[in-house]
N, C-alpha and C positions, 0 to 999 in steps of 0.2 A: 464600368459603372454598375453598381447594384440596381436591380429593378426597383422601382418605386414601391414601397411597402415592405421591403426586406430590411428589417431593423435588428439591432443587436438584441433588444428585448425579445423580439419574436423568435430569434434563434435560441435564446436561453429557455424560452417557454417550450419550444419544440423539443429540445434536449431533455428537459424535465418531464415532459409528457411521454416521451419514448422510454424513459427510465422507469416511470411509475405506472404507466398503462392506464392512467385515469386523470381526469381534469382536477379532481380533488387532490390527488397526490402532487400534481404539478403546481397547484395553488399553494400547497403547504411548503414546497421546497423553494418556490420563487417569492413567496410573500404577497402574491397577488390574490385578488378575489377570483372565484370560479368564472364569473361572467367575463372578467378581464382576460383570463387564460383562453377562454373560448374565442374571444374577439381577436386576440393576438394570433391564434392559429388560423382563424378565418382570413385575416389580413395577409398572413404569410402565404397560405395556399392560393389566395387570389393573385398575389403578386407573382408567384411562380407559375401559375396557370395549371396546377396539377394537385391532386389530393396526396397528402403525405401520410395521412392516417385513415384507417377504416373506422369511421365514427360509429358504425353500427355494431361493432363487436365489443364485448366486455370480458377481460380488459382490452383496451384498444390495441389494435395491431397496426404496425407500419405497413404501408403499401410497398411494392418493389421500389417505386420512386422515393418513398420515404426512407427506406433502408439505405439507399445510395446517398441520399442527401444528408442523412444522419452522420455518416462517416466523415463527410466534408465539414459538417457543422461542428462535430467534436474536435476535429483538427484545428479549425479556425478559433474556436473558443479556448481550446487548450493553449494555443500560442498567445492569445490575448491575456489569459490568466498568468502565464509565465512572464510576459512582459510586465504585467502589473506587479508581480512578486519582485522582479528585478529592480523595479523603480521604487519599491517600498524602502523608505529610509527610516531605520529604527534609531531610537535615541540611545546610541551607544558611544557617542563621542566622549562621554565623561569617563569611560573605562580606561584603566591603565594597563590591565592585562586581561586576557581571556584564554583559558585553556579549555578547549572544546573537544570532546570525544564523539565519534560517529560510528555507529554499527557498520561493518564492512558490506552489508547488503546494499547500502546506498552509494557505494563507490562509483558506479558507472554514471549515474544521472544526478541524483539528489545532492550528494556532497559537493561536487564541483560547482553546481548552481548556488548552493548555500554559501560556499566560500566566497564566490563573487559578490553576492549581496552583502555579506558581512564586511568584506573588504572595503566596500563603499562607505560603510558607517564607522569603521574603526580607524579613524584618521590619526589618532594619537596613541594607539593601543599596541602592546606587544601581543600578537595573536599566534597561538599554537593550536594546530588541528591534528588530532590523532585518529586514525581509522583502525579498528580492531574488532575482533569478535566480542560479543556481549559480556562474556565472563571476564575478559581482560579489562573492559571498560568499567565494569562494576568494581573490580579490585582497585583500579586507579581512582575511582570516586571515593571509596572507603579510605584510601591512603592519602586523600586530598591532593593528588597529582592532577586531577581534573576539577574544574569548577562547574561546568555544565556538560551534559552528555546525553546522547540519544542512543538507546540500546533496548534490548528485550528486557521486560520486567522479570526480576528473579522470583517473583511471587511471594516475597517476604519483605517487610519494611526494612529499609536501610536507615540506620540511626543517623539523624541529622541531615537527611536528604529529602527533598520534596519531589514528588512524582507528578508529572503532567501527562496523562495518557494521550497518545497520538493516533495509533492505528491498531485495529484488530487484524491480525495476520493468521488466517486459518491454515491448518496443516492439510496437505494434499498428497496424493500418491503419484509417483512418477515411475513409469515403466518404459522399456524400449519401444520405439515406434513400431507399430504394426504387430505387436505381440498379440497373438490370437487369444481371445477370451477375456481381454481387458484386465482390470485391477484384480478381481478375484482369482483369475487364473495365474497372474503374475505372482501373487502371494503363495499360491499352492505349488507352483512349478519352479520358481526362481528363489535364490537366497536374498535375504535382506542386506542391503549395503548401508552400513551404519555411519552416522556422524561420530566423531570422536566423543566418547561419553564424558570426557572432562569439559567439553563445551556445554554451554547452557542449553542449546537446542538439542544436543544429543541426550543430555540428562532428562529433558522434558519428554522426548519421544520414548525413551526407555521406561520412564515412570508410567506413561499412559498405556503402553503395550502391556506392562506388568499388571496394571489395574484390570485390563480386559482379559488377562490370561492368554495373551497371544505370544507364542514363542516361535521364533524363526531362526534357523541356523544361518550363520553369516561368518565368512572368513575375513571380511574387510571392515575396518574401522578407519574412517578417513577424516582428517582435519580440514582439508581443503574442499570448499563447496564445489568449485568447478571441476576438481578431480573426481568428486563423487558423481556429479551429473554426467561426466564423460564416461565413467564406468557403466552407468545405466545405459547410455547411448550405444555402448559396445555390446549390450546384451548380457552383461555380467550379473545383473540382478535388478531389484526394484529398490526404491528408497522413499522415505517420507521427507518432505521439505515443506516450504510455504510458498505462496505466490511471490513474495519478495525474492526468495531464493531462485524460484523458477525463472523470473524475469531477468535475473542476472545472467542466465545461461542462454541468452537469445541466439547466440551463434550455433547452438546445437538443437534448437527447437525442432528442426526437421527430422531429428533422430530420436526424440523422446516424446512421450505423450503424458499429459497430466490428467489425472482422474480425481473425482471426489472420493473421499475415504469410504471403503465398503464396510466400515465399522463405526462405532460411536465417534462423532467429530470432536475435535479439540482445537485450540488456537493459542497463540502467544500474543502478548500485548507489547507493542513498541511504545516506549514512553520517553519523554525528556526528563532528566533528573538534574536538580540544581542544589548546590551546597547552601547551607542556611544563611550565610552572610551576604546572599544576593538579594537585591530588591526584587519583589515579586514581578514587576512589570517587564524586566529584561528577559527572564526565561519565558514569560508568556508571549512576548513579541517573537522570540526565536521559535517557540513551539508553533505559533500560528503560521509563520513563514514555512517551517518544515512541513506542516500539514498541507499547505497550498501546493508545495512542490511535489509531495508524495501523491496527492490527488491527481495532478496533471501528468506527472512523469511515470507513475507506477500503476495506480489504481485504474485510471481510465483505459490505458492500453491493455492491462491484464484482463479486465472485464470484457473488453471488446474481443479478445482472443479466447477467453474462457467464460462465456456468459453465465455459467452456473455459479460463478463466484459472486455474482451480484448479491448484495446485502450481507455477504459473508466477509469479504475483504472490504473494510470500510474505516472511515475516520471515526474517532471516538470523541466524546464530549471533552472540551478543553479544560474543564474544571480541575484544579489541582487536587491531589489525593495523597495521603500518606499511607494508605492501606490497600489491600486487595491483591488477589492472586491473578494468574493468567486467565484471560477470557475463555469461556467454554463454548 
């Protein structure tokens, strides 16, 4: 049994305070007043019998007990949010067909969960789900083989397609574990291991390096993300990827190290795209569900592992858009 005074609202306030470092920030993210945030924290600390936050520091810092309790709190809230997502019943019973494309970065966690949720709603629907790289998904959208898709934004308007931004996915540098000198030394001493330049991510990386005048010799151009990360883990070179890609390679995290970029940052935008004959509410509902899943299954564990990603890897405003390039 939970100690009296430990409430779900109190846990949410504690998580928000830990993320923002201020009562004002926690109030904004929870929708509570600042006095209410302070009272929730007081109630929680009283119930636990220990201080979770050093209230005398600005920004506020967690105590050792607070850091330990935060890990448990995020796990509990994450599971509750996932359960809520899986119980969400979208109004899709009227659909006769749904051809959905999903970026392959989501294969491990997000896509299986989303398929389960959609399966509960599509009671009379012929449902087809395709997992592929973004350039293949974009081509399928243009050819009308897909009706709705989640992929990296190509940076240019696709005629007849509405875009709903989902996630800002910043680029990071990945080097072999324990490589002396960090990211800057890896760039100087090791070759660049490239994504296939025909892929959208490969083209975006090459364009950014070209703008910065960064040239790096490289013998390898790899179409498989996991093969690319494995080559990095074997000490063959360094690579640019994103947190979504890095989190797909969990099994070799002990052999690679992620670093912030040692040069001008850039990012890609992951969006949901819908063909024009779809009612606005259906893609909005699917987009909102994908955002909840990405937040709990990808963003939360990624920021816990790589705290410097905070505010860089984030959800985007759900308003639809027909224009705009990749986030910077």
